[in-house]
C-alpha positions in Angstrom: 0.3 3.2 -8.5 -0.8 5.8 -6.1 1.6 8.8 -5.3 3.1 8.0 -1.7 2.6 11.3 0.8 5.2 12.3 3.1 2.0 12.0 5.6 1.3 8.2 4.4 5.0 7.3 5.5 5.0 9.0 8.7 1.8 7.0 9.2 3.4 3.6 8.3 6.3 4.6 10.6 4.4 5.2 13.6 2.4 2.2 13.3 5.2 -0.2 12.7 6.9 1.4 15.8 3.9 1.3 17.9 2.6 -2.7 16.8 6.3 -4.1 16.3 9.0 -1.9 17.8 10.5 -1.3 14.6 12.0 2.1 13.6 12.4 2.7 9.9 14.3 5.6 8.3 12.3 7.7 5.7 13.6 5.9 2.8 12.8 2.6 4.5 9.3 3.5 5.3 9.1 5.0 1.6 10.1 1.7 0.5 7.8 -0.9 2.6 5.1 1.6 1.9 5.3 1.6 -2.0 5.7 -2.5 -1.5 2.9 -2.6 0.5 0.2 -0.5 -1.3 1.6 -2.2 -5.1 0.9 -5.4 -3.4 -2.4 -4.8 -2.9 -2.5 -3.2 -6.0 -1.6 -6.3 -7.8 -4.2 -8.4 -5.5 -7.4 -6.1 -6.8 -6.3 -6.2 -10.4 -6.0 -10.3 -10.2 -9.5 -10.2 -8.5 -10.9 -7.6 -10.8 -9.7 -10.0 -13.9 -10.8 -13.2 -12.2 -14.1 -11.2 -10.6 -15.1 -8.5 -13.3 -18.7 -9.0 -12.1 -17.9 -7.5 -9.0 -16.5 -4.4 -10.6 -19.1 -2.5 -12.9 -17.7 0.5 -14.7 -14.0 0.5 -12.7 -10.9 0.7 -14.0 -7.8 0.8 -12.3 
């Protein structure tokens, strides 16, 4: 799993405020960011397993 920086959390908070009018606390934004990145990390791993020909010499 990747390291989530404070800047990433702030960007997430700004994006959700601008796009959806939702204000998150720092803790809520960190958890949402962590879950969001984790979900896409899982999707990438599944795709790598299902389509290894698309990933030459890459390990995640």
